[in-house]
C-alpha positions in Angstrom: 8.9 -9.2 -22.3 7.4 -8.2 -18.9 4.7 -10.6 -17.6 2.2 -9.9 -14.9 0.6 -13.0 -13.4 -2.3 -12.8 -10.9 -2.2 -15.2 -7.9 -5.6 -16.6 -7.6 -7.3 -19.0 -5.1 -5.9 -17.4 -2.0 -9.3 -17.0 -0.5 -10.2 -14.9 2.6 -7.2 -14.1 4.7 -7.7 -14.2 8.5 -5.8 -12.9 11.4 -2.8 -15.1 12.2 -2.6 -16.6 8.7 1.0 -17.4 7.4 1.1 -15.0 4.4 4.3 -16.4 3.0 2.8 -19.9 3.0 -0.4 -18.7 1.4 1.5 -16.8 -1.3 3.9 -19.7 -2.0 0.9 -22.1 -2.4 -0.8 -19.7 -4.8 2.4 -19.4 -7.0 2.6 -23.2 -7.0 -1.0 -23.5 -8.1 -0.2 -21.1 -11.0 2.8 -23.2 -12.0 5.3 -20.6 -10.8 8.4 -20.9 -8.7 10.0 -18.2 -6.6 12.6 -16.4 -8.7 15.0 -14.0 -7.0 14.6 -11.6 -10.0 10.7 -11.6 -10.1 8.8 -9.1 -8.0 5.9 -10.2 -5.8 3.2 -7.6 -5.3 1.0 -8.1 -2.3 -2.0 -5.8 -1.6 -2.2 -4.1 1.7 -5.5 -5.5 2.6 -4.3 -9.1 3.0 -1.3 -7.9 5.0 -3.6 -6.0 7.4 -6.0 -8.9 7.6 -3.2 -11.3 8.5 -2.0 -8.9 11.2 -5.5 -8.7 12.7 -5.7 -4.9 12.1 -9.5 -5.0 12.4 -11.4 -2.5 14.7 -15.0 -3.0 15.7 -16.6 0.5 15.3 -18.9 -0.1 18.3 -15.8 -0.2 20.5 -14.7 3.3 19.4 -15.7 6.3 21.5 -15.5 9.5 19.4 -14.0 12.5 21.1 -14.8 16.1 20.8 -12.6 16.7 17.8 -13.8 13.6 16.0 -17.4 14.8 16.4 -16.4 18.2 15.1 -14.8 16.8 12.0 -17.6 14.3 11.5 -20.1 17.1 11.4 -18.0 18.8 8.7 -17.3 15.7 6.6 -20.6 13.9 7.2 -18.7 10.8 8.1 -19.2 8.3 10.9 -17.7 10.0 14.0 -16.3 6.6 15.0 -14.4 6.3 11.7 -13.1 9.9 12.1 -11.8 9.0 15.6 -9.8 6.1 14.0 -8.4 8.5 11.5 -7.3 10.8 14.2 -5.7 7.9 16.2 -3.8 6.8 13.0 -2.6 10.2 11.9 -0.2 12.9 12.8 -2.2 15.7 11.1 -5.5 16.4 9.4 -4.8 18.3 6.2 -8.3 18.7 4.7 -11.8 18.3 5.9 -14.8 19.0 3.7 -18.1 17.2 3.0 -17.3 13.6 2.2 -13.5 14.1 2.2 -11.1 13.8 5.0 -7.3 13.9 4.1 -4.8 12.9 6.7 -1.1 12.4 7.1 -0.8 8.9 8.4 1.8 8.1 11.1 3.9 6.4 8.4 4.0 9.7 6.5 1.6 8.9 3.7 -0.9 11.6 2.9 -4.1 9.9 2.1 -7.9 9.8 2.5 -9.2 8.5 5.8 -5.6 7.6 6.9 -6.0 4.4 4.7 -8.8 3.0 6.8 -11.0 0.7 4.8 -14.4 -0.9 5.2 -14.7 -2.6 1.7 -13.8 -6.2 1.0 -12.7 -6.9 4.5 -14.7 -10.1 5.0 -17.5 -11.0 7.3 -17.1 -10.5 11.1 -18.8 -9.6 14.3 -20.2 -6.1 14.2 -19.4 -3.2 11.9 -15.7 -3.3 11.3 -12.8 -1.2 9.8 -9.4 -2.3 8.7 -6.3 -0.2 9.5 -3.0 -0.1 7.5 -0.3 -2.6 8.5 1.9 -1.6 11.5 5.2 -1.7 9.6 4.7 -2.3 5.8 8.4 -2.1 5.0 9.2 -4.6 7.8 6.5 -7.0 6.5 7.9 -6.7 3.0 11.4 -7.4 4.4 10.1 -10.6 6.2 8.4 -11.9 3.0 11.5 -11.1 1.0 13.6 -13.3 3.4 11.0 -16.0 3.5 10.4 -16.2 -0.3 13.8 -15.0 -1.6 12.3 -12.5 -4.1 11.7 -8.7 -4.1 8.3 -7.7 -2.5 6.1 -4.7 -2.8 3.1 -4.1 -0.6 0.6 -1.9 -2.5 -2.3 0.3 -1.6 -4.7 2.6 -3.5 -4.2 6.3 -3.4 -5.9 9.3 -5.0 -3.7 12.1 -6.3 -3.8 15.8 -6.3 -5.2 17.3 -9.5 -6.1 13.9 -10.9 -9.3 11.9 -10.8 -9.3 8.2 -9.9 -6.9 6.1 -7.8 -3.7 4.3 -8.6 -1.7 1.7 -6.7 1.4 2.8 -4.9 4.1 1.0 -2.7 3.6 1.5 1.0 6.1 -1.3 1.7 9.1 -2.7 -0.3 12.1 -4.9 0.1 14.7 -6.3 -2.2 14.4 -3.6 -4.8 15.0 0.2 -5.1 11.5 1.6 -4.3 13.0 5.0 -5.3 15.5 4.7 -8.2 17.8 7.7 -8.1 19.1 8.5 -11.6 20.6 11.9 -10.8 24.1 12.2 -12.2 23.5 9.8 -15.2 23.5 11.0 -18.7 20.6 11.3 -21.1 20.8 10.4 -24.8 22.0 13.8 -25.6 24.8 13.7 -23.1 23.2 16.0 -20.6 23.4 15.2 -16.9 20.1 14.2 -15.2 19.7 16.6 -12.3 16.3 15.8 -10.7 15.3 12.4 -12.1 14.2 10.0 -9.4 11.9 7.2 -10.4 9.2 6.0 -8.1 9.8 2.4 -9.1 7.9 1.0 -6.2 4.8 2.9 -7.2 5.2 1.9 -10.9 5.4 -1.8 -10.1 2.4 -1.5 -7.7 0.2 0.1 -10.4 1.5 -2.4 -13.0 0.4 -5.3 -10.7 -3.0 -3.6 -10.2 -3.8 -4.4 -13.8 -4.0 -8.0 -12.6 -5.3 -7.6 -9.0 -8.0 -5.1 -9.7 -9.6 -2.6 -7.5 -13.1 -4.0 -6.9 -14.5 -7.5 -6.2 -11.9 -9.4 -8.2 -10.6 -11.2 -5.1 -7.0 -11.3 -6.4 -4.7 -10.0 -3.6 -1.3 -10.5 -5.2 0.6 -10.8 -8.5 4.0 -11.6 -9.8 5.9 -9.4 -12.2 8.5 -11.2 -14.3 10.9 -9.8 -16.8 11.7 -6.4 -15.5 15.4 -5.8 -15.0 15.9 -4.5 -11.5 19.0 -2.4 -11.0 20.5 -0.4 -8.1 20.6 -0.7 -4.3 17.5 -1.8 -2.5 15.6 1.0 -0.8 12.3 0.8 1.3 9.0 2.3 0.4 9.6 4.8 3.2 12.0 6.6 0.9 9.1 7.5 -1.4 7.5 9.7 1.3 8.4 13.3 0.7 9.6 14.9 3.9 7.2 17.4 5.5 9.6 20.3 5.1 9.6 19.7 1.3 5.8 19.5 1.1 5.0 21.6 -2.1 1.4 22.2 -1.2 1.4 22.9 2.6 
């Protein structure tokens, strides 16, 4: 049996908060202990909040390129400037859509910059992605002695709606390479690589939600992890292998 337990009662996370302590206290409130074979899934938003990744939009001065893209996309030019600052390339700009390649390699809308559920603060603010999600996952893994996935919500080409994916991971194979194994018919698997980090992130999203649920973490118990640990960065397809460039 695979169990997914939401971690409730964490409350609003603020810059400088000790995430490991908050998550441990939430597990204890739920009657759980840290097990080295459980997986802790933490949403990107509370990681970014704890790291103080807020930007006050009034402090942002849009450049010429930001103003040009803002006119095309009909977005706030200050937000577009942040997207440019966080990205290595703009891949698509049409009305109401701005797709960028984030400096971490992720291809995503608005470079992952968010303005929803970020809490009250001075001025109109936006929240950036964590600086090093794999590094943060590794730190939490050491502090709590359990595998950790940091999740975020992505749209997908050719599909409506968003799903959760892993942008950080430690203590588990975020990408599970099954090539060379045999299927049930004795045929060698030639291309099968499983995005285990993304699967775990989306499974946890059943408990954390995508709206106003206020549940920023969940524990998955009962899934048998196998293989060598690999970070979420291994899930990012190299640019030279981009199938849609």
